[in-house]
C-alpha positions in Angstrom: 57.1 22.1 105.5 59.5 22.5 108.4 59.1 25.7 110.5 62.5 27.4 111.2 61.8 29.2 114.5 64.8 31.6 114.4 63.9 32.6 110.9 60.3 33.1 111.8 61.2 35.2 114.8 63.4 37.4 112.6 60.6 37.8 110.1 58.2 38.9 112.8 60.8 41.3 114.3 61.3 42.8 110.8 57.5 43.1 110.3 57.1 44.8 113.7 59.8 47.3 112.9 58.2 48.0 109.6 54.8 48.6 111.2 56.4 50.9 113.8 58.3 52.8 111.2 55.2 53.2 109.1 53.2 54.4 112.1 55.8 57.0 113.1 56.1 58.2 109.5 52.4 58.7 109.3 52.2 60.5 112.7 55.1 62.8 111.8 53.6 63.7 108.5 50.3 64.5 110.1 52.1 66.6 112.7 54.0 68.5 110.0 50.7 69.3 108.3 49.0 70.4 111.5 51.9 72.6 112.8 52.5 74.1 109.4 48.8 75.1 109.2 49.0 76.6 112.7 52.1 78.6 111.8 50.7 80.0 108.6 47.1 80.7 109.7 46.0 84.0 111.3 44.4 83.8 114.7 40.6 83.8 114.7 38.7 86.9 115.7 38.0 86.9 119.4 35.5 88.9 121.4 37.2 89.5 124.7 36.0 87.6 127.8 36.5 89.0 131.3 38.6 86.0 132.3 42.4 86.5 131.9 45.0 83.9 132.2 48.5 84.8 133.5 51.2 85.2 130.9 54.4 84.8 133.0 54.0 81.9 135.4 56.3 78.9 135.5 53.6 76.5 136.7 51.1 74.9 134.3 47.9 76.8 133.6 44.9 74.5 133.2 41.4 75.6 131.9 38.3 73.6 132.7 34.6 74.1 132.1 31.6 72.7 130.4 31.4 72.0 126.6 31.0 75.1 124.4 31.6 77.5 127.2 34.5 79.2 125.4 37.7 77.5 126.7 39.3 77.3 123.3 38.7 81.0 122.6 40.1 81.8 126.0 43.3 80.2 124.9 43.2 82.2 121.6 42.7 85.4 123.6 45.7 84.5 125.8 47.8 83.9 122.7 46.8 87.3 121.3 47.8 88.9 124.7 51.2 87.1 124.6 51.9 88.4 121.1 50.7 92.0 121.9 52.8 92.1 125.0 55.9 91.2 123.0 56.5 88.1 125.1 56.6 85.8 122.0 55.9 85.9 118.3 53.5 83.6 116.5 56.3 81.2 115.5 57.4 80.9 119.1 53.9 79.7 120.2 52.7 76.1 119.7 49.0 75.4 119.8 47.6 71.8 119.4 44.0 70.8 119.3 43.8 67.0 120.0 40.3 66.8 118.5 41.8 67.6 115.1 41.3 64.6 112.8 45.0 64.4 112.1 45.8 63.7 115.7 43.2 60.9 116.4 44.8 58.1 118.4 47.7 60.3 119.5 49.8 58.7 122.3 51.8 60.3 125.1 55.0 59.1 123.6 54.2 61.1 120.5 54.3 64.4 122.4 58.1 64.6 121.9 57.6 64.6 118.2 55.5 67.7 118.4 58.4 69.7 119.8 60.9 68.1 117.4 58.8 69.0 114.3 58.0 72.5 115.7 61.8 73.2 116.0 62.4 71.6 112.5 59.8 73.9 110.9 60.7 77.2 112.8 64.3 76.7 114.0 63.1 77.8 117.4 62.0 76.2 120.7 58.5 77.2 121.6 58.3 79.7 124.4 54.6 78.9 125.0 52.7 75.6 124.5 48.9 75.3 124.4 47.4 71.8 124.4 43.6 71.8 123.8 41.4 68.7 124.6 44.5 67.2 126.2 42.5 64.6 127.9 42.4 62.7 124.6 46.1 61.8 125.2 46.1 59.0 127.8 48.5 59.6 130.8 49.4 63.0 129.5 50.6 64.0 132.9 53.6 61.7 132.7 55.0 63.9 129.9 55.2 67.0 132.1 57.4 65.2 134.7 60.3 66.1 132.5 61.7 69.6 132.6 60.2 71.9 130.0 61.5 75.4 129.3 58.2 76.5 127.8 55.2 77.9 129.6 52.3 75.5 129.3 48.5 75.9 129.1 46.1 72.9 129.0 42.4 72.8 128.4 39.7 70.2 127.8 36.0 69.4 128.1 35.4 66.0 129.8 35.0 64.3 133.1 38.6 63.2 132.4 39.8 66.8 132.8 38.4 68.0 136.1 40.3 70.0 138.7 40.7 66.8 140.8 41.9 64.7 138.0 44.3 67.4 136.8 45.7 67.5 140.3 46.2 63.7 140.2 47.9 63.8 136.7 50.1 66.9 137.3 50.8 66.3 140.9 50.4 69.8 142.2 52.3 71.6 139.4 49.3 73.4 138.0 46.8 76.2 138.8 43.3 75.8 137.4 41.0 78.4 135.9 37.3 77.7 135.2 35.4 79.1 132.2 31.6 79.4 132.3 29.2 80.6 129.6 28.9 84.4 129.2 28.2 86.7 132.1 25.5 89.3 131.4 28.3 91.9 131.1 30.0 89.8 128.5 26.7 89.1 126.8 26.2 92.8 126.3 29.7 93.0 124.8 28.9 90.2 122.4 25.7 92.1 121.4 27.8 95.3 120.8 25.8 97.1 123.4 27.6 99.8 125.3 26.5 100.0 128.9 26.8 102.8 131.5 24.9 103.4 134.7 23.0 106.5 133.2 21.2 104.2 130.8 19.0 103.1 133.7 17.4 106.6 133.7 16.7 106.8 130.0 14.5 105.0 127.5 17.5 102.7 126.8 16.6 100.9 130.0 13.9 99.1 128.1 16.6 97.8 125.7 18.6 96.4 128.7 15.6 94.6 130.0 14.8 93.1 126.6 18.4 91.9 126.3 18.2 90.5 129.8 15.1 88.5 128.9 16.9 87.1 125.8 19.9 86.2 127.9 17.7 84.2 130.3 15.5 82.7 127.6 18.2 81.5 125.2 21.0 81.2 127.6 24.6 82.4 127.4 26.7 80.0 125.3 28.9 82.2 123.1 27.9 80.7 119.8 24.2 80.7 120.7 24.5 84.4 121.6 26.1 85.3 118.3 23.5 83.4 116.3 21.0 85.9 114.9 18.1 83.5 114.1 16.1 82.2 117.1 15.4 78.8 115.5 19.1 78.4 114.9 19.7 79.2 118.6 17.3 76.3 119.5 19.0 74.0 117.0 22.4 74.7 118.5 21.2 74.2 122.1 19.7 70.8 121.1 22.9 69.7 119.5 24.8 70.7 122.7 22.4 68.7 124.7 22.8 65.6 122.5 26.6 66.0 122.7 26.4 66.0 126.5 24.3 62.8 126.5 26.6 61.0 124.1 30.0 62.2 125.4 29.7 63.3 129.0 27.3 60.5 130.1 28.9 57.9 127.8 29.2 55.2 130.5 25.4 55.2 131.1 22.8 54.0 128.5 21.8 57.0 126.4 18.1 56.7 127.1 18.6 56.7 130.8 21.1 59.6 130.6 18.7 61.6 128.5 15.8 61.0 130.9 18.0 62.0 133.8 19.2 65.2 132.1 15.7 66.1 131.1 14.6 65.7 134.7 17.3 68.1 135.8 16.5 70.7 133.2 12.7 70.6 133.9 13.3 70.9 137.7 16.2 73.4 137.9 16.2 76.0 140.7 14.0 73.7 142.7 14.7 71.5 145.8 15.3 67.9 145.1 17.1 64.8 146.4 18.8 61.8 145.0 16.0 59.6 146.4 13.4 61.8 144.6 15.1 61.3 141.2 15.6 57.6 141.9 11.9 57.2 142.7 10.9 59.2 139.6 12.9 57.1 137.2 11.6 53.9 138.8 8.0 55.1 138.5 8.6 55.3 134.7 9.6 51.6 134.7 13.3 52.3 134.4 15.3 49.5 136.1 18.0 51.4 137.8 19.9 51.2 141.0 20.5 54.1 143.4 24.2 53.9 142.8 23.6 54.6 139.1 21.6 57.8 140.0 24.5 58.9 142.3 26.9 58.2 139.4 24.8 60.3 137.1 24.8 63.2 139.6 28.5 63.0 140.0 29.1 62.9 136.2 26.7 65.9 135.8 28.8 67.9 138.3 32.2 66.8 136.9 31.2 68.0 133.4 29.7 71.3 134.6 26.2 70.3 133.5 24.4 70.7 136.9 25.2 71.6 140.5 23.7 70.7 143.9 23.6 73.3 146.7 23.1 72.3 150.3 20.9 74.3 152.6 23.1 75.9 155.2 23.2 74.1 158.6 26.0 74.0 161.1 25.4 70.3 161.4 26.9 68.3 158.5 24.4 65.5 159.2 21.5 67.9 158.8 23.0 69.4 155.6 23.2 66.0 154.0 19.7 65.0 155.1 18.0 68.2 153.9 16.6 68.9 150.4 19.2 70.4 148.0 18.7 73.1 145.4 19.5 72.1 141.8 21.0 74.4 139.2 22.1 73.9 135.6 24.9 75.4 133.5 22.7 77.3 131.1 19.1 78.5 131.2 18.7 78.1 127.4 18.2 74.3 127.8 14.6 74.4 129.2 13.7 76.7 126.2 15.3 74.4 123.7 13.7 71.3 125.1 10.2 72.8 125.2 9.7 73.4 129.0 7.8 76.4 130.3 10.0 79.5 130.8 10.2 80.7 134.4 11.8 84.1 134.7 12.2 83.7 138.5 13.9 80.3 138.2 16.1 81.6 135.4 17.1 84.7 137.5 17.9 82.5 140.5 20.0 80.1 138.4 21.8 83.1 136.8 22.7 84.4 140.3 24.1 81.0 141.3 26.3 80.7 138.1 27.5 84.2 138.6 28.6 83.4 142.1 30.5 80.3 140.8 32.1 82.5 138.1 33.3 84.9 140.8 34.8 82.0 142.8 32.3 81.7 145.6 
């Protein structure tokens, strides 16, 4: 059999076109399904958070924070505010969650199709675009280098969507807002408890103290707070911990990442150093380099899992050499993983997270 190269090249070209056409048809159908569902579904019920995103800025608004802290519901709250303010109707707002099964493998060049199909289904250009878990779209920042008439909000939960990486992707065209688990004030709202200062002088003060202890003991993730059964709170927290190990520390072996995270949780609100953690893990027979421990600490900070605080010294050299205090994103983790509850450590950690929330 003689191979006819021009004919073979033509066949491969036709096959490639067929595959591309088939791919784009599948993508478009999935997008139609997703956008139609968004346009015809009511917004979920939202208990208001104290954080508010601006509604009328021309720059891109980005929302970062740890997993399960409430970023998606902050976007929903913003969408409700837009509709209530009369700035846009539901069919002028596009919301896309890139963790939806229909959008797996989505590429940056597919983003144009979102707008095309939205206009096809509504007859309108979207005034507002919300892209959740946008870090799942590689090189998403390149898409925003074109001129968009819509106001844009981006959110995500990953070391791929940190304030620094956002600045690199969007080249200074965005302002970032951070979302943390519930403050105590928000926690009381989620518990439907009306607070005023006079309560401190009544028998209701005992109720406040009881709620404060629950807040410290089980933590402040919104879904955990809303869960009525204590054993279900523990189950949720354990699932969050497992998700952090699998997804946020994915570049490190799971057993090493789990051991490291457990160490942080069992020693939170205490002084520590990178050397101390390194020596601890080596003492358990873990063959690990110091550079891996440093990477673990960096990943923990990037993903809002834990934070290091330096002791104040005017000398930077002394600050770097001194012990550092370690804090974690949520005080429910020690409870979920079976560590002894320390109300003093939990209170200190609470104050640190509250200072972060207020921008200090």
